[in-house]
Backbone atoms as SQL, in Angstrom:
CREATE TABLE atoms (id INTEGER PRIMARY KEY, chain TEXT, resi INTEGER, resn TEXT, atom TEXT, x REAL, y REAL, z REAL);
INSERT INTO atoms VALUES
  (1, 'A', 1, 'UNK', 'N', 80.797, 113.157, 89.027),
  (2, 'A', 1, 'UNK', 'CA', 82.174, 113.491, 88.713),
  (3, 'A', 1, 'UNK', 'C', 83.078, 112.985, 89.837),
  (4, 'A', 2, 'UNK', 'N', 84.123, 112.336, 89.482),
  (5, 'A', 2, 'UNK', 'CA', 85.063, 111.802, 90.455),
  (6, 'A', 2, 'UNK', 'C', 86.071, 112.889, 90.822),
  (7, 'A', 3, 'UNK', 'N', 86.278, 113.047, 92.115),
  (8, 'A', 3, 'UNK', 'CA', 87.234, 114.047, 92.587),
  (9, 'A', 3, 'UNK', 'C', 88.646, 113.616, 92.219),
  (10, 'A', 4, 'UNK', 'N', 89.478, 114.602, 92.013),
  (11, 'A', 4, 'UNK', 'CA', 90.880, 114.301, 91.759),
  (12, 'A', 4, 'UNK', 'C', 91.516, 113.739, 93.024),
  (13, 'A', 5, 'UNK', 'N', 92.527, 112.927, 92.842),
  (14, 'A', 5, 'UNK', 'CA', 93.190, 112.258, 93.960),
  (15, 'A', 5, 'UNK', 'C', 93.707, 113.263, 94.986),
  (16, 'A', 6, 'UNK', 'N', 94.391, 114.296, 94.535),
  (17, 'A', 6, 'UNK', 'CA', 94.942, 115.285, 95.468),
  (18, 'A', 6, 'UNK', 'C', 93.847, 116.033, 96.220),
  (19, 'A', 7, 'UNK', 'N', 92.709, 116.263, 95.563),
  (20, 'A', 7, 'UNK', 'CA', 91.577, 116.902, 96.238),
  (21, 'A', 7, 'UNK', 'C', 91.058, 116.027, 97.380),
  (22, 'A', 8, 'UNK', 'N', 91.035, 114.717, 97.146),
  (23, 'A', 8, 'UNK', 'CA', 90.595, 113.794, 98.184),
  (24, 'A', 8, 'UNK', 'C', 91.576, 113.779, 99.352),
  (25, 'A', 9, 'UNK', 'N', 92.869, 113.778, 99.055),
  (26, 'A', 9, 'UNK', 'CA', 93.882, 113.817, 100.121),
  (27, 'A', 9, 'UNK', 'C', 93.704, 115.080, 100.946),
  (28, 'A', 10, 'UNK', 'N', 93.527, 116.209, 100.291),
  (29, 'A', 10, 'UNK', 'CA', 93.353, 117.484, 100.983),
  (30, 'A', 10, 'UNK', 'C', 92.098, 117.481, 101.840),
  (31, 'A', 11, 'UNK', 'N', 90.994, 117.012, 101.289),
  (32, 'A', 11, 'UNK', 'CA', 89.725, 117.002, 102.030),
  (33, 'A', 11, 'UNK', 'C', 89.781, 116.053, 103.225),
  (34, 'A', 12, 'UNK', 'N', 90.335, 114.876, 103.041),
  (35, 'A', 12, 'UNK', 'CA', 90.412, 113.921, 104.140),
  (36, 'A', 12, 'UNK', 'C', 91.400, 114.376, 105.210),
  (37, 'A', 13, 'UNK', 'N', 92.462, 115.022, 104.790),
  (38, 'A', 13, 'UNK', 'CA', 93.413, 115.569, 105.765),
  (39, 'A', 13, 'UNK', 'C', 92.735, 116.644, 106.601),
  (40, 'A', 14, 'UNK', 'N', 91.894, 117.439, 105.983),
  (41, 'A', 14, 'UNK', 'CA', 91.175, 118.495, 106.702),
  (42, 'A', 14, 'UNK', 'C', 90.211, 117.926, 107.739),
  (43, 'A', 15, 'UNK', 'N', 89.790, 116.697, 107.580),
  (44, 'A', 15, 'UNK', 'CA', 88.881, 116.051, 108.538),
  (45, 'A', 15, 'UNK', 'C', 89.600, 115.569, 109.789),
  (46, 'A', 16, 'UNK', 'N', 90.911, 115.517, 109.750),
  (47, 'A', 16, 'UNK', 'CA', 91.659, 114.957, 110.870),
  (48, 'A', 16, 'UNK', 'C', 91.853, 115.988, 111.973),
  (49, 'A', 17, 'UNK', 'N', 92.139, 115.491, 113.159),
  (50, 'A', 17, 'UNK', 'CA', 92.457, 116.354, 114.290),
  (51, 'A', 17, 'UNK', 'C', 93.828, 116.980, 114.041),
  (52, 'A', 18, 'UNK', 'N', 94.028, 118.232, 114.450),
  (53, 'A', 18, 'UNK', 'CA', 95.267, 118.963, 114.181),
  (54, 'A', 18, 'UNK', 'C', 96.556, 118.205, 114.487),
  (55, 'A', 19, 'UNK', 'N', 96.702, 117.613, 115.668),
  (56, 'A', 19, 'UNK', 'CA', 97.996, 116.967, 115.936),
  (57, 'A', 19, 'UNK', 'C', 98.299, 115.764, 115.050),
  (58, 'A', 20, 'UNK', 'N', 97.307, 115.273, 114.322),
  (59, 'A', 20, 'UNK', 'CA', 97.473, 114.074, 113.505),
  (60, 'A', 20, 'UNK', 'C', 97.562, 114.379, 112.012),
  (61, 'A', 21, 'UNK', 'N', 97.467, 115.629, 111.628),
  (62, 'A', 21, 'UNK', 'CA', 97.362, 115.961, 110.191),
  (63, 'A', 21, 'UNK', 'C', 98.559, 115.526, 109.363),
  (64, 'A', 22, 'UNK', 'N', 99.760, 115.746, 109.855),
  (65, 'A', 22, 'UNK', 'CA', 100.943, 115.368, 109.076),
  (66, 'A', 22, 'UNK', 'C', 100.991, 113.868, 108.864),
  (67, 'A', 23, 'UNK', 'N', 100.749, 113.122, 109.922),
  (68, 'A', 23, 'UNK', 'CA', 100.756, 111.659, 109.845),
  (69, 'A', 23, 'UNK', 'C', 99.656, 111.166, 108.899),
  (70, 'A', 24, 'UNK', 'N', 98.472, 111.745, 109.005),
  (71, 'A', 24, 'UNK', 'CA', 97.358, 111.341, 108.148),
  (72, 'A', 24, 'UNK', 'C', 97.646, 111.676, 106.684),
  (73, 'A', 25, 'UNK', 'N', 98.168, 112.869, 106.426),
  (74, 'A', 25, 'UNK', 'CA', 98.477, 113.266, 105.037),
  (75, 'A', 25, 'UNK', 'C', 99.500, 112.313, 104.428),
  (76, 'A', 26, 'UNK', 'N', 100.520, 111.968, 105.182),
  (77, 'A', 26, 'UNK', 'CA', 101.543, 111.047, 104.686),
  (78, 'A', 26, 'UNK', 'C', 100.905, 109.690, 104.348),
  (79, 'A', 27, 'UNK', 'N', 100.022, 109.199, 105.216),
  (80, 'A', 27, 'UNK', 'CA', 99.334, 107.931, 104.970),
  (81, 'A', 27, 'UNK', 'C', 98.453, 108.022, 103.730),
  (82, 'A', 28, 'UNK', 'N', 97.643, 109.079, 103.664),
  (83, 'A', 28, 'UNK', 'CA', 96.716, 109.246, 102.549),
  (84, 'A', 28, 'UNK', 'C', 97.435, 109.411, 101.209),
  (85, 'A', 29, 'UNK', 'N', 98.586, 110.044, 101.219),
  (86, 'A', 29, 'UNK', 'CA', 99.333, 110.282, 99.983),
  (87, 'A', 29, 'UNK', 'C', 99.763, 108.991, 99.302),
  (88, 'A', 30, 'UNK', 'N', 99.851, 107.900, 100.057),
  (89, 'A', 30, 'UNK', 'CA', 100.248, 106.619, 99.485),
  (90, 'A', 30, 'UNK', 'C', 99.096, 105.787, 98.952),
  (91, 'A', 31, 'UNK', 'N', 97.869, 106.311, 99.042),
  (92, 'A', 31, 'UNK', 'CA', 96.705, 105.536, 98.615),
  (93, 'A', 31, 'UNK', 'C', 96.270, 105.894, 97.191),
  (94, 'A', 32, 'UNK', 'N', 95.589, 104.957, 96.555),
  (95, 'A', 32, 'UNK', 'CA', 95.061, 105.198, 95.210),
  (96, 'A', 32, 'UNK', 'C', 93.804, 106.058, 95.291),
  (97, 'A', 33, 'UNK', 'N', 93.389, 106.584, 94.163),
  (98, 'A', 33, 'UNK', 'CA', 92.162, 107.392, 94.112),
  (99, 'A', 33, 'UNK', 'C', 90.953, 106.567, 94.539),
  (100, 'A', 34, 'UNK', 'N', 90.908, 105.305, 94.160),
  (101, 'A', 34, 'UNK', 'CA', 89.802, 104.428, 94.524),
  (102, 'A', 34, 'UNK', 'C', 89.756, 104.203, 96.043),
  (103, 'A', 35, 'UNK', 'N', 90.905, 104.004, 96.654),
  (104, 'A', 35, 'UNK', 'CA', 90.972, 103.827, 98.103),
  (105, 'A', 35, 'UNK', 'C', 90.572, 105.111, 98.833),
  (106, 'A', 36, 'UNK', 'N', 91.023, 106.243, 98.326),
  (107, 'A', 36, 'UNK', 'CA', 90.652, 107.533, 98.913),
  (108, 'A', 36, 'UNK', 'C', 89.148, 107.776, 98.798),
  (109, 'A', 37, 'UNK', 'N', 88.585, 107.408, 97.663),
  (110, 'A', 37, 'UNK', 'CA', 87.141, 107.576, 97.444),
  (111, 'A', 37, 'UNK', 'C', 86.343, 106.745, 98.445),
  (112, 'A', 38, 'UNK', 'N', 86.799, 105.529, 98.704),
  (113, 'A', 38, 'UNK', 'CA', 86.137, 104.655, 99.673),
  (114, 'A', 38, 'UNK', 'C', 86.138, 105.300, 101.062),
  (115, 'A', 39, 'UNK', 'N', 87.290, 105.818, 101.475),
  (116, 'A', 39, 'UNK', 'CA', 87.387, 106.475, 102.781),
  (117, 'A', 39, 'UNK', 'C', 86.475, 107.696, 102.822),
  (118, 'A', 40, 'UNK', 'N', 86.474, 108.486, 101.760),
  (119, 'A', 40, 'UNK', 'CA', 85.635, 109.687, 101.710),
  (120, 'A', 40, 'UNK', 'C', 84.151, 109.330, 101.785),
  (121, 'A', 41, 'UNK', 'N', 83.742, 108.261, 101.129),
  (122, 'A', 41, 'UNK', 'CA', 82.342, 107.820, 101.195),
  (123, 'A', 41, 'UNK', 'C', 81.967, 107.430, 102.614),
  (124, 'A', 42, 'UNK', 'N', 82.861, 106.741, 103.313),
  (125, 'A', 42, 'UNK', 'CA', 82.587, 106.335, 104.684),
  (126, 'A', 42, 'UNK', 'C', 82.464, 107.556, 105.595),
  (127, 'A', 43, 'UNK', 'N', 83.404, 108.483, 105.498),
  (128, 'A', 43, 'UNK', 'CA', 83.357, 109.699, 106.325),
  (129, 'A', 43, 'UNK', 'C', 82.085, 110.478, 106.021),
  (130, 'A', 44, 'UNK', 'N', 81.728, 110.584, 104.756),
  (131, 'A', 44, 'UNK', 'CA', 80.497, 111.275, 104.374),
  (132, 'A', 44, 'UNK', 'C', 79.262, 110.613, 104.947),
  (133, 'A', 45, 'UNK', 'N', 79.239, 109.285, 104.941),
  (134, 'A', 45, 'UNK', 'CA', 78.074, 108.586, 105.494),
  (135, 'A', 45, 'UNK', 'C', 77.956, 108.823, 106.995),
  (136, 'A', 46, 'UNK', 'N', 79.083, 108.869, 107.697),
  (137, 'A', 46, 'UNK', 'CA', 79.041, 109.144, 109.134),
  (138, 'A', 46, 'UNK', 'C', 78.534, 110.548, 109.419),
  (139, 'A', 47, 'UNK', 'N', 78.980, 111.489, 108.629),
  (140, 'A', 47, 'UNK', 'CA', 78.547, 112.875, 108.822),
  (141, 'A', 47, 'UNK', 'C', 77.043, 112.993, 108.609),
  (142, 'A', 48, 'UNK', 'N', 76.528, 112.340, 107.592),
  (143, 'A', 48, 'UNK', 'CA', 75.106, 112.436, 107.296),
  (144, 'A', 48, 'UNK', 'C', 74.233, 111.673, 108.287),
  (145, 'A', 49, 'UNK', 'N', 74.761, 110.615, 108.878),
  (146, 'A', 49, 'UNK', 'CA', 73.958, 109.766, 109.745),
  (147, 'A', 49, 'UNK', 'C', 74.075, 110.075, 111.229),
  (148, 'A', 50, 'UNK', 'N', 75.094, 110.780, 111.644),
  (149, 'A', 50, 'UNK', 'CA', 75.363, 110.939, 113.064),
  (150, 'A', 50, 'UNK', 'C', 74.930, 112.304, 113.567),
  (151, 'A', 51, 'UNK', 'N', 74.346, 112.321, 114.771),
  (152, 'A', 51, 'UNK', 'CA', 73.952, 113.562, 115.419),
  (153, 'A', 51, 'UNK', 'C', 74.930, 113.978, 116.505),
  (154, 'A', 52, 'UNK', 'N', 75.839, 113.126, 116.861),
  (155, 'A', 52, 'UNK', 'CA', 76.681, 113.383, 118.022),
  (156, 'A', 52, 'UNK', 'C', 78.064, 112.806, 117.828),
  (157, 'A', 53, 'UNK', 'N', 78.964, 113.196, 118.708),
  (158, 'A', 53, 'UNK', 'CA', 80.297, 112.625, 118.724),
  (159, 'A', 53, 'UNK', 'C', 80.236, 111.261, 119.379),
  (160, 'A', 54, 'UNK', 'N', 81.117, 110.417, 118.973),
  (161, 'A', 54, 'UNK', 'CA', 81.216, 109.139, 119.656),
  (162, 'A', 54, 'UNK', 'C', 82.691, 108.799, 119.804),
  (163, 'A', 55, 'UNK', 'N', 83.007, 108.128, 120.861),
  (164, 'A', 55, 'UNK', 'CA', 84.358, 107.615, 121.049),
  (165, 'A', 55, 'UNK', 'C', 84.273, 106.122, 120.808),
  (166, 'A', 56, 'UNK', 'N', 84.954, 105.687, 119.771),
  (167, 'A', 56, 'UNK', 'CA', 84.839, 104.295, 119.360),
  (168, 'A', 56, 'UNK', 'C', 86.161, 103.569, 119.539),
  (169, 'A', 57, 'UNK', 'N', 86.068, 102.326, 119.965),
  (170, 'A', 57, 'UNK', 'CA', 87.243, 101.469, 119.977),
  (171, 'A', 57, 'UNK', 'C', 87.497, 101.022, 118.536),
  (172, 'A', 58, 'UNK', 'N', 88.646, 100.430, 118.303),
  (173, 'A', 58, 'UNK', 'CA', 88.937, 99.927, 116.962),
  (174, 'A', 58, 'UNK', 'C', 87.918, 98.857, 116.568),
  (175, 'A', 59, 'UNK', 'N', 87.514, 98.029, 117.511),
  (176, 'A', 59, 'UNK', 'CA', 86.517, 96.984, 117.224),
  (177, 'A', 59, 'UNK', 'C', 85.175, 97.606, 116.844),
  (178, 'A', 60, 'UNK', 'N', 84.767, 98.673, 117.557),
  (179, 'A', 60, 'UNK', 'CA', 83.510, 99.351, 117.223),
  (180, 'A', 60, 'UNK', 'C', 83.599, 100.017, 115.858),
  (181, 'A', 61, 'UNK', 'N', 84.754, 100.595, 115.554),
  (182, 'A', 61, 'UNK', 'CA', 84.937, 101.176, 114.225),
  (183, 'A', 61, 'UNK', 'C', 84.843, 100.100, 113.148),
  (184, 'A', 62, 'UNK', 'N', 85.436, 98.949, 113.410),
  (185, 'A', 62, 'UNK', 'CA', 85.381, 97.847, 112.436),
  (186, 'A', 62, 'UNK', 'C', 83.940, 97.437, 112.181),
  (187, 'A', 63, 'UNK', 'N', 83.122, 97.415, 113.229),
  (188, 'A', 63, 'UNK', 'CA', 81.707, 97.080, 113.057),
  (189, 'A', 63, 'UNK', 'C', 80.998, 98.132, 112.203),
  (190, 'A', 64, 'UNK', 'N', 81.313, 99.411, 112.444),
  (191, 'A', 64, 'UNK', 'CA', 80.696, 100.478, 111.648),
  (192, 'A', 64, 'UNK', 'C', 81.111, 100.383, 110.184),
  (193, 'A', 65, 'UNK', 'N', 82.381, 100.044, 109.953),
  (194, 'A', 65, 'UNK', 'CA', 82.872, 99.892, 108.581),
  (195, 'A', 65, 'UNK', 'C', 82.186, 98.714, 107.906),
  (196, 'A', 66, 'UNK', 'N', 82.039, 97.607, 108.615),
  (197, 'A', 66, 'UNK', 'CA', 81.362, 96.434, 108.050),
  (198, 'A', 66, 'UNK', 'C', 79.911, 96.756, 107.705),
  (199, 'A', 67, 'UNK', 'N', 79.243, 97.512, 108.569),
  (200, 'A', 67, 'UNK', 'CA', 77.859, 97.920, 108.294),
  (201, 'A', 67, 'UNK', 'C', 77.802, 98.824, 107.062),
  (202, 'A', 68, 'UNK', 'N', 78.757, 99.717, 106.942),
  (203, 'A', 68, 'UNK', 'CA', 78.853, 100.588, 105.765),
  (204, 'A', 68, 'UNK', 'C', 78.981, 99.744, 104.499),
  (205, 'A', 69, 'UNK', 'N', 79.817, 98.728, 104.555),
  (206, 'A', 69, 'UNK', 'CA', 79.990, 97.841, 103.402),
  (207, 'A', 69, 'UNK', 'C', 78.703, 97.124, 103.042),
  (208, 'A', 70, 'UNK', 'N', 77.991, 96.645, 104.051),
  (209, 'A', 70, 'UNK', 'CA', 76.724, 95.947, 103.787),
  (210, 'A', 70, 'UNK', 'C', 75.724, 96.882, 103.119),
  (211, 'A', 71, 'UNK', 'N', 75.651, 98.115, 103.581),
  (212, 'A', 71, 'UNK', 'CA', 74.703, 99.077, 102.999),
  (213, 'A', 71, 'UNK', 'C', 75.067, 99.431, 101.566),
  (214, 'A', 72, 'UNK', 'N', 76.343, 99.423, 101.256),
  (215, 'A', 72, 'UNK', 'CA', 76.774, 99.729, 99.895),
  (216, 'A', 72, 'UNK', 'C', 76.347, 98.629, 98.926),
  (217, 'A', 73, 'UNK', 'N', 76.181, 97.416, 99.443),
  (218, 'A', 73, 'UNK', 'CA', 75.721, 96.316, 98.597),
  (219, 'A', 73, 'UNK', 'C', 76.761, 95.799, 97.626),
  (220, 'A', 74, 'UNK', 'N', 77.987, 96.193, 97.798),
  (221, 'A', 74, 'UNK', 'CA', 79.054, 95.733, 96.928),
  (222, 'A', 74, 'UNK', 'C', 80.095, 95.049, 97.799),
  (223, 'A', 75, 'UNK', 'N', 80.723, 94.036, 97.266),
  (224, 'A', 75, 'UNK', 'CA', 81.808, 93.426, 98.017),
  (225, 'A', 75, 'UNK', 'C', 82.714, 92.653, 97.075),
  (226, 'A', 76, 'UNK', 'N', 83.989, 92.878, 97.244),
  (227, 'A', 76, 'UNK', 'CA', 84.994, 92.134, 96.502),
  (228, 'A', 76, 'UNK', 'C', 86.180, 91.935, 97.430),
  (229, 'A', 77, 'UNK', 'N', 87.140, 91.168, 96.989),
  (230, 'A', 77, 'UNK', 'CA', 88.327, 90.955, 97.820),
  (231, 'A', 77, 'UNK', 'C', 89.084, 92.271, 98.023),
  (232, 'A', 78, 'UNK', 'N', 88.976, 93.180, 97.081),
  (233, 'A', 78, 'UNK', 'CA', 89.624, 94.486, 97.237),
  (234, 'A', 78, 'UNK', 'C', 88.951, 95.316, 98.326),
  (235, 'A', 79, 'UNK', 'N', 87.663, 95.093, 98.551),
  (236, 'A', 79, 'UNK', 'CA', 86.957, 95.836, 99.590),
  (237, 'A', 79, 'UNK', 'C', 87.501, 95.525, 100.981),
  (238, 'A', 80, 'UNK', 'N', 87.916, 94.283, 101.203),
  (239, 'A', 80, 'UNK', 'CA', 88.523, 93.937, 102.487),
  (240, 'A', 80, 'UNK', 'C', 89.786, 94.763, 102.703),
  (241, 'A', 81, 'UNK', 'N', 90.564, 94.907, 101.657),
  (242, 'A', 81, 'UNK', 'CA', 91.773, 95.725, 101.715),
  (243, 'A', 81, 'UNK', 'C', 91.424, 97.183, 102.013),
  (244, 'A', 82, 'UNK', 'N', 90.390, 97.690, 101.366),
  (245, 'A', 82, 'UNK', 'CA', 89.964, 99.078, 101.596),
  (246, 'A', 82, 'UNK', 'C', 89.466, 99.276, 103.023),
  (247, 'A', 83, 'UNK', 'N', 88.815, 98.277, 103.583),
  (248, 'A', 83, 'UNK', 'CA', 88.330, 98.376, 104.961),
  (249, 'A', 83, 'UNK', 'C', 89.506, 98.483, 105.930),
  (250, 'A', 84, 'UNK', 'N', 90.552, 97.730, 105.677),
  (251, 'A', 84, 'UNK', 'CA', 91.753, 97.808, 106.523),
  (252, 'A', 84, 'UNK', 'C', 92.372, 99.195, 106.415),
  (253, 'A', 85, 'UNK', 'N', 92.469, 99.715, 105.205),
  (254, 'A', 85, 'UNK', 'CA', 93.027, 101.062, 105.009),
  (255, 'A', 85, 'UNK', 'C', 92.172, 102.118, 105.699),
  (256, 'A', 86, 'UNK', 'N', 90.854, 101.957, 105.639),
  (257, 'A', 86, 'UNK', 'CA', 89.949, 102.890, 106.297),
  (258, 'A', 86, 'UNK', 'C', 90.172, 102.885, 107.807),
  (259, 'A', 87, 'UNK', 'N', 90.271, 101.712, 108.400),
  (260, 'A', 87, 'UNK', 'CA', 90.524, 101.626, 109.842),
  (261, 'A', 87, 'UNK', 'C', 91.857, 102.273, 110.203),
  (262, 'A', 88, 'UNK', 'N', 92.862, 102.063, 109.383),
  (263, 'A', 88, 'UNK', 'CA', 94.166, 102.683, 109.643),
  (264, 'A', 88, 'UNK', 'C', 94.064, 104.205, 109.567),
  (265, 'A', 89, 'UNK', 'N', 93.348, 104.704, 108.564),
  (266, 'A', 89, 'UNK', 'CA', 93.164, 106.156, 108.454),
  (267, 'A', 89, 'UNK', 'C', 92.456, 106.704, 109.692),
  (268, 'A', 90, 'UNK', 'N', 91.386, 106.050, 110.117),
  (269, 'A', 90, 'UNK', 'CA', 90.641, 106.534, 111.274),
  (270, 'A', 90, 'UNK', 'C', 91.510, 106.576, 112.523),
  (271, 'A', 91, 'UNK', 'N', 92.365, 105.598, 112.680),
  (272, 'A', 91, 'UNK', 'CA', 93.252, 105.581, 113.852),
  (273, 'A', 91, 'UNK', 'C', 94.385, 106.596, 113.720),
  (274, 'A', 92, 'UNK', 'N', 94.931, 106.757, 112.529),
  (275, 'A', 92, 'UNK', 'CA', 96.031, 107.698, 112.327),
  (276, 'A', 92, 'UNK', 'C', 95.576, 109.153, 112.302),
  (277, 'A', 93, 'UNK', 'N', 94.309, 109.380, 112.073),
  (278, 'A', 93, 'UNK', 'CA', 93.805, 110.741, 111.930),
  (279, 'A', 93, 'UNK', 'C', 93.313, 111.338, 113.237),
  (280, 'A', 94, 'UNK', 'N', 93.232, 110.517, 114.279),
  (281, 'A', 94, 'UNK', 'CA', 92.698, 110.988, 115.550),
  (282, 'A', 94, 'UNK', 'C', 91.188, 110.885, 115.611),
  (283, 'A', 95, 'UNK', 'N', 90.563, 110.455, 114.555),
  (284, 'A', 95, 'UNK', 'CA', 89.102, 110.372, 114.537),
  (285, 'A', 95, 'UNK', 'C', 88.596, 109.256, 115.437),
  (286, 'A', 96, 'UNK', 'N', 89.408, 108.244, 115.663),
  (287, 'A', 96, 'UNK', 'CA', 89.003, 107.174, 116.576),
  (288, 'A', 96, 'UNK', 'C', 88.926, 107.707, 117.999),
  (289, 'A', 97, 'UNK', 'N', 89.919, 108.491, 118.411),
  (290, 'A', 97, 'UNK', 'CA', 89.957, 109.008, 119.780),
  (291, 'A', 97, 'UNK', 'C', 88.943, 110.120, 120.003),
  (292, 'A', 98, 'UNK', 'N', 88.862, 111.014, 119.050),
  (293, 'A', 98, 'UNK', 'CA', 87.997, 112.183, 119.226),
  (294, 'A', 98, 'UNK', 'C', 86.570, 111.912, 118.789),
  (295, 'A', 99, 'UNK', 'N', 86.359, 110.859, 118.056),
  (296, 'A', 99, 'UNK', 'CA', 85.032, 110.578, 117.528),
  (297, 'A', 99, 'UNK', 'C', 84.842, 111.300, 116.205),
  (298, 'A', 100, 'UNK', 'N', 83.913, 110.829, 115.426),
  (299, 'A', 100, 'UNK', 'CA', 83.587, 111.480, 114.165),
  (300, 'A', 100, 'UNK', 'C', 82.604, 112.585, 114.499),
  (301, 'A', 101, 'UNK', 'N', 83.027, 113.800, 114.316),
  (302, 'A', 101, 'UNK', 'CA', 82.162, 114.915, 114.672),
  (303, 'A', 101, 'UNK', 'C', 81.233, 115.241, 113.520),
  (304, 'A', 102, 'UNK', 'N', 79.973, 115.170, 113.779),
  (305, 'A', 102, 'UNK', 'CA', 78.968, 115.501, 112.776),
  (306, 'A', 102, 'UNK', 'C', 77.944, 116.407, 113.430),
  (307, 'A', 103, 'UNK', 'N', 78.073, 117.672, 113.189),
  (308, 'A', 103, 'UNK', 'CA', 77.174, 118.620, 113.808),
  (309, 'A', 103, 'UNK', 'C', 75.949, 118.838, 112.941),
  (310, 'A', 104, 'UNK', 'N', 74.938, 119.410, 113.515),
  (311, 'A', 104, 'UNK', 'CA', 73.716, 119.717, 112.764),
  (312, 'A', 104, 'UNK', 'C', 74.023, 120.596, 111.560),
  (313, 'A', 105, 'UNK', 'N', 74.994, 121.478, 111.667),
  (314, 'A', 105, 'UNK', 'CA', 75.301, 122.383, 110.552),
  (315, 'A', 105, 'UNK', 'C', 75.883, 121.635, 109.349),
  (316, 'A', 106, 'UNK', 'N', 76.453, 120.461, 109.551),
  (317, 'A', 106, 'UNK', 'CA', 76.996, 119.686, 108.454),
  (318, 'A', 106, 'UNK', 'C', 75.958, 118.754, 107.840),
  (319, 'A', 107, 'UNK', 'N', 74.886, 118.532, 108.502),
  (320, 'A', 107, 'UNK', 'CA', 73.890, 117.572, 108.027),
  (321, 'A', 107, 'UNK', 'C', 73.079, 118.148, 106.888),
  (322, 'A', 108, 'UNK', 'N', 72.682, 117.297, 105.989),
  (323, 'A', 108, 'UNK', 'CA', 71.817, 117.684, 104.882),
  (324, 'A', 108, 'UNK', 'C', 70.427, 117.193, 105.220),
  (325, 'A', 109, 'UNK', 'N', 69.449, 118.057, 105.163),
  (326, 'A', 109, 'UNK', 'CA', 68.069, 117.661, 105.483),
  (327, 'A', 109, 'UNK', 'C', 67.275, 117.448, 104.224);
């Protein structure tokens, strides 16, 4: 079942650091459901795969996004656009500075 667009905006906004929430919500509100779904899939993959916080540069984030795309096995010209939007979200949400927090309690075993 595909999540509703507003549900995705709410969930992704909740993932952001507090001082960045308004900025992130405004950014996310302008995206399509498909773009929001792509970002949510990436955040979900990081949560499931990561045991620790990391502080990533924009270049390191771009590498992680590219690896995510390769694992998905899909690629189109629209995916390049989605990757740019994902990087912008990560930077606007504070997740780049604070790292993607994935604790053991969030992991699925």
